[in-house]
N, C-alpha and C positions, 0 to 999 in steps of 0.2 A: 178576398172576394173577387169575383170575376171583374177584370178591368173593363169589360164591355159595358157594364152598368155606368161606370164613371165617364167613359168616352161618349156614350149616348147622352148622358145627362148634361155634359158640358156643351154638346152640340145643341141640345134643346134650349139651354139658357142663352147661348149665343144667338140663335135664330129668334128667340123671343125679344132680345134687345134690338135686333135688326128690324123686327116688325114694329117696335115702338118708334124707331127712327123714321120708317116709311110713313107711319100713321101721322107723326108730327109734321112731316113734309107735306102731306096731303091736306092737313088741317090749315096750313099756312100758305096754301096755293095763291090766295089773293092778298097776302100781307105785303105791304110796301117794303121793297128792298130785302125781302127774306132770302137767306142763303140756305140752301138745302143741306141737310146733314147726311153723312155717310158713316159706314162702319168699317173698322179695320180689325181683322182677326189675326191671331197668332197661334202657333202650335204649342201645346203644353207637353213637356217631356219630363220623364222621371230621371233622376240621377242614376248614372251607371252604377251597378252593384260592385262593391269592392270585394276582392278576394280575401279569404280568411288568412290570418298570419300563418306562415309556414306552408301554405298550400300552393298548388300550381296556379299560374295565371288563368283567368277565365278565358274560355274560347272567344274568338272574335265575335261570334254571333251573340254572345251574352254581355260582352264588354261595353257595347254601345248603349246610349240612352234610349229609352223606350217611349214611344209616343203615347200620350194619355189624353188625347182629345184636343179641343180648340178653346181658346179664350178670347174675350173681347179686349183689345189692347188700345183702342182709341175711337173717338167719335169726331173725326175731322169735319170741317165745314168746306163745302165746295164754293169757291169764291167767284165763279163765273158770273158775268153780268146778266141781269134780267132784261126784260123789254122796257124801253124808255117811252114815256108818254108825256105829251105836252099838257100842261095844267093851266087852268084859268086863275090859280091862286099864286100871287107874286111871292108868297112866303114858302112856297114849295121849293126844295132844293134836292138835287141829286148829284152823285159823283159819277161822271162818265169816264170809265176806265178804272185803273187800279187806285186803291186807297180808301181810307175812311176819314170822315170828319171827326175831329176829336172834341169831346165835351168834357167839362170840368166835373169829375166825380166828387161825391160828398166826402170821400175819405182820401182825396188827393190822388187816387189811382186813375190812370187813363181809361176813359170810356169811349169806345169807338162806335161810330154810327154811319151807315151808308146814306142816310138822308131821309127826308120825309117832309113834314110840315113844321115850320118854325112857329114859335109863339113869342109874345112879349110879356115879360113878368112885371110885377109892380115896381121893380127898380129900373125899368126900361132896358133890360137885358134880353137879347135874343136867346131863346132856349129851345132845346129839343125835348124828347120824351122825358117825363119825370121832373120837368122844370130844371134840367141841367143846362147850364149856360154854355154858349159856344166859346171855346178857348181862343184867345187872341182878339176878341171883339169887345170893345168898351160899351158902356151904356149909351143908348141913343140920346141925343140932345132933346130938350123940351121942344114941343111943336114940330116934331118930325112927322112929315106927311107920308113918306114912303121910304123904302129901303131898296137899294140896288146892289146886287152882287155880281161881279164880272167872273169870267171863266177862270181867272187866275186867283180867285178867292178874295179879292179886295171888296170890302164892304163900305158902302157910301150911304149917307142919310140926306134926304131932301127935306130941308127945313122950310116951313111956311114963311113966305115973304122974302126968301133968298133965291137968287138965280143959280148960284153954283152949289154943288153938293159938297158935303163934308165927309172926309174919310174917317171912319170910326174903327177900323180893324182889318186884320188880315187872317183869313182862314187858311190853316195849313192842313195838309193831308198826312195821314199816318198809315204805315204798313207794318206787317209782321212777316217774318220769313216762313214761319210754320203755321199753316192754317189750323193745325191741331191745338195750338196755344190759345185760340179764341174760345172763350166761354160765354154762351148766350145768357143775357140777363133779362130777356123779355123786352117787348116794345122795340125790337130791332136794334137793341144795344148789345155790345160785347165788351168784355174785359179780357185782359191778357193774363193767363196763368203765370204766377210768380216763378221766375227762373226758366220758363220754357221757351221764351222768345223775347227778343229786344224790339221795342217799338222804334221804328225809323220814321222821322218826320221830314217834310219838305214842302215847298210851295207847289201848288197845282201847276202841272205842265212841265215840271222839272224832275229829274232823276227817275224818269219812267212813270211818274204819277199821272193820274188822270186830271180832268178839269171839273170845275164846279158849274153846274147848270141851274140857274134860277128859273122857276116856272116850269120845272120838269119833275117827274117822279119816276122811280125805277120799280118795276114789278118784281115779283118773286122769280127766282131761277128754277123753280120746280116744274118739271115736265111730267104731265099726267101719264103719258105712255111709258116713260122710263120707270115711273114709280109702280105702275101696274105690272110691268115685267119683273121688277124686283120683288113685288108681292108674290107672284107666282113662283119665283125661284125660292123664296123663303118658305113658302108652303111645302114645296117638294122636299127641301132640305130638312124641314121639321119632321115631315113624315118619314124620311129615311132614318133620321136619328131615333125616332120613336120605334121604328122597326128593329133597330139594333138592340134597344133595351128589351123589346118583346122577345127577340131571338135569344138573348142572353138568359132571360127568364125561363124560356122553354128548355134551353140546354140544362139549366140548373135543376129544373123540375125533372128532367129525364135522368140526371145524375142521382138525384135523391131516390127516384124509383128503382134504380139499379141497386142501391144500398139495401133496400128492403127485400 
């Protein structure tokens, strides 16, 4: 069958996936610390045909692999920072610079979070979305009045009736070398795909990591203008691939008419 049908179809599928990514970006325009998605495409090629036993080698024009369209090879995250805003809530935290706050996943797997609003569970543990506790931070002592987090990730509790604060933990930041290894879990949480990247941990302000900012929130890094341009590009590409399929159909129809 005419390869043009397959080439056009792969292009249509790829642009449909790109449209879904743009739609998700726009839907999360106002989501705290959301990181916009991107798409990575790769060329699909057919294996080079082999010469029959005892026959002459294929001409150079036929010996090479043949392009058979495009495929979606990845959905990486763009990890650039969003706009930082001062908050009136002392339990709001943000990461200024590189890195993620690590939460304790239910299955023991690292769960990464760029920040948002902390909560206190029934065990006096500071938690992020889904009730996942901050890694490296102990339960707050009874009669804790307030929590203080400095830019280096140290967590202190102010206990009623005491002048000095008590240190209850140390927040470390985590990074991954490949953004494509991050899988979104919803609520601003990410997990690392098994075997795709190693999680590197360190204290805020060290090894190129950012700092922890209490009383701040990070906005989404989605830019409406960029997403609109991407949307127009996807629309044109989709139309071009649809025209390839239509042209292939017209050529096949013409060929069938010549047979009659």
